[in-house]
N, C-alpha and C positions, 0 to 999 in steps of 0.2 A: 134110547139115546139116539139123537139125530146126528150121526157121525158125518153126514154130508155137509152139515153146517160148519163143523170144525175143519173139514177138509178145505173149505173155501176161505178160511181165515188163517193168515200167517200167525202162528202162535208166538212168534218173536214180538209181534205187536203188543201182546199182553205184558211182556217184560218192559217195553217202552212205557206202557200205561202205568205199570207199577212204580217205576222210577219217577215219572212225572207226578204221580200222586204223592210220593214221598218228598220230592224236592219243591213242588209248586213253582218251578222255574225252569224254562227251557234250556238256558245256558248251562246251569248246573247239571241238569239231567243229561245233556249231551256229553259233558265231561265224564260223568260216571259211566255212561254207556260206551265211551270211546267212539262217538259218532259226531258228525258235523251237526250244527244246528239245523241246517237244511234237511238232513236226513231225518232228524227227530220231527221236524215240522211236517214232512211228507208222511211219516208214520202216523202222526196224530190225525192227519186228513183221512188216511185210510181207516183208522179206528172210528172216526166220526161217521164215515159212510157206512161201515159195517154194522155199527151199533145204533145208528139212527139218532145220535145225540151229540150236541156240541162238546160235551165232556168238560171243557174248561172255558172260562171267560177271562179275558185279559183285564187286569186292574192295575192300579198304580203300585200295588204291593206284589204283583206277580200273577200267577195263574190261579184262578178261583174255581175249584171243582163244582160241577153241577150236582144236583141231588142224585142223578143217575150215576155219576162218577163216584160219589161217596158210597153209594150202595155197592158198586163194583169193588171198591177198595176193601170193604169188609169181607167180601167173598174171595177176592183175588189173592190177598196176602197169604192166608193159610193154604190155598190151593198151590201156589208157587213153591211154598216151603215143602209141601208134601211131594210135589212133582220133582223137586230137587233131590229129595230123599230116595225117590223111586229110581231116578236116573243115575245116581252116584252110589257106588258100593259103600256099605257101612264100615269104613275104616278112616282113620284120621292120623296124620303124622304132624305133630306140632312143628317140627323142624322145617317142613316144606310147605305148610299150609299158607294160603293167601286169603283165607276166609275172613269175612267181616262179621263181627258180633256187635249187636246193639244192646247197650246197657243203660238202664234208667237209674238215676241216682239223685237224691237230694244233695244240695251243695255241701252240707255238713259231712255226709258219708263220702262224697268224692274227696274232700279235703283229708278226711281221716284215713281212708283205706287205700287210695291210689299209691301213696308213697310206700306202702307195705308190700305191694305186689308188682308194680309196673316194671321195675328193672329186671326182676327174675323172669317174669312172664314173657317179656319181649326178648330176653336172651334165649329162652327155650323155644319161642316161636317168633323169629325175627320178621316173618312176613305177615303175621296176623294183623288185622285192622280192628281197632276198637272205636266204636262210634257211640258217643254218650248223648243222652237226652235227659231232660228234667223229669224227675218222678212227680206225677201229679195225680189228680183224682181219676183221670182216664187211663192210667198206665196199666191197671189190671185188665181192663177190657182190651187194650192193644196187645197185651201179652197173650190173652186167649185167642186173638186173631192171628198170632204168629209174628206180630210186628216188633216185639221186644224179646230178646233172648233171656236176659237176666236183669234183676233189679236189686238194689239195696234199699231197704225200707226199715221203718221202726214200728214196733207195736208196743202197746202199753199193757203192763202186767197188773191190771186192776180188774176185779170181777165186775165192776160197774161200767167199765169203758166199752165202747163199741168198736174200739181199735185193738182188741185183743188178738192174739195169734189165732185163736179158734174161730174168729170171725172172717178169716180169709176164705175165699171160695174153695170148695173141696178139690177143684182141679189145680190149685196152686200148691206146689211143693216148696218147702222151706228148710233152711238150715240156720242154726243159731251162730252168730258171729261173736256176740258179747252181750252180757247184761250190764246195765248202766244205771246211774243215778242222775241227779241234777246239781248244777252249780250256778250260783249267781255271779255275774261279772259287772264291775263298775270301773269307770276311768280312774287313773292313778291319783288324781287330785279331787276325787269325789268328796263332797262335804260329809257324807255319812261315815267316812272312815275316821272322822273325828268324834263320832258318838262314843259314849262310854261302853255300850254293848250293842253288838249286832244281833238282831232277833226279829221277831214278827213285827214289832212296832216300827223299826227302821225300814223293814221290807215294805210295809204298808204306807209309810209316810212319803216315799219318793215315787215318781212316775216310772212306768215300765214300757218297754218296747216288745211287741209280740210278733212272732213269725207266722206268716200265712203259708200253709203247706197242705198239700193233698186236699185242697178245696175247703179248708177250715182254718179258723183262727181261734178256736177254743179247744183246750186240751185237758188232760187228766188233772193238771195242776189247778185249772180254773174250777173244776168240779170239787176238788179237795178244799179249796178256799171257800167255796159256797157252803160246803158241809160244816166248816169251822166258823162260819159267819164272819169271814174276813174279806174285806174288799180291797182291791188295788186299782189304781188308775192306769189304764192302758192309753198312753199318750200317743203312740204310733204303732201302726201295723205295717210290716214290710214283707216282701216276697222271698227273702233268703236270710240265712243265718249270718252271712258276711255283711249284708246290709244292716242287720240288727246290731252287729258289733260296731259298725261305723257310726250308727246313731248313738250308741252308748259312749263312744270315744269323745263325742262332741256335745254331750248333754249330761244331765243328771239322771237319765233313764237307767234303770236296772235291766240287764239282759240275763234271762234264765235259759241255759242251754244244757245239753247232756254233759256229764262230767268228763267223758273222753274228749269231746269237742272243746271243752273249756281248757283242757291241758294243752291242746294245740294253740288255742286262741291267745293265751297269755305269753306264748313264745313269739307271737307275730305282732300282736296288738298291745298297746300300753294299757292293759286292763289288769285289775286285781280280782282274784277269785275269793268268793265268800260262800260258805256252805248254805244250801237252801234251809231256812230256819223252820221248815214245816215237814213233818213226817209224811212221806208219800211212797207209793209203790214204785218198783223199778220199771225200766223199759228194756226191750230186747232189740238189738240190731240184727237184722235178718238178711240173708241172701235168698231170693225167691225166684221161681221159674214155673212155667206151665208144664203139667205132666206130659203133654204131647212131645216135649223135648227130652224126656227122661232117658230114652235109650239112644239118643244121638251121640255118637262117640266124641265128636268135637265139642259138643256142649258139655258132656260128662267131664272131659279133660279140663275145660275152662272153669266149670264150677268147683271141681275138686281142687284145682290149682289155686283159685281165688280163696276158697275157704281155708285151705292149709296155710297159705302165706299170710293171710290176714290174722287168723287166730294165733299162729306162731309169733307174728310180729307184735300183737297186742300183749302176749305173755312176756316177751323179752323186753317190752317197753315198760313193764311194771303195771300194777293196778293201784288205783286211788292216788291220793296226793302225797 
């Protein structure tokens, strides 16, 4: 190890680089670091000189990292988390902490679970900061690099699905929050509500809106329909469940969502629930994290608190329709 090279580099500059990589914006980075924009600019100049790379290019959308900066991001994030653990004793007090936790979540999980835990969690830890990002196909990789503390995700309980719980990477720990089924939602004046019977025929007759999530727009339901020789017309594909509900509110499209989420939706949106007219396996709502955080006291407190409040809240809210 060439310690003389480290000796010549102000290690605080690595923190500046880390925040710039997260924010992709000099002004936001300066606010997070409690520095002036001038100080951040000077630090970036020193980093460029020390590393022999421009690191960021200015664009109309902010700072665009160079390939060298993106490589450093993969190496720097877990390094800083490890260094933080080395420098700070392994103890955690929720009442006094000002720690920030980054949580990845689908919009449906955010809607379902935040009301069950937020009030109690922030009362126990009034200084804690929760930062949320969208759960997507890259989230597991970011979690392995130390960029995400916890995530809410869903896995399909079908032996033929590639989104089963046992397909998660071995380094990912998980706890079950709830098992769930599916419910169809239609607008209150939807013409199919006048049909004599709700079933597969009505389900197949009308168009559907599909949610694009975790890099895919094909799910266990689609595989089951294929097995049964049933086709449905996907008239629209949208990036969130709330967007799907809004599409359904203003069209004849059928929206199929988890039953827990449907219970929320009908309280907020003018939608009518209908049982999915097809036999299908259940899904599991999970809380997941990387095993590298397993022994972190603050992380342990957060995940145990979230799991307890969410599962208790779901029980008290009742199950099913």
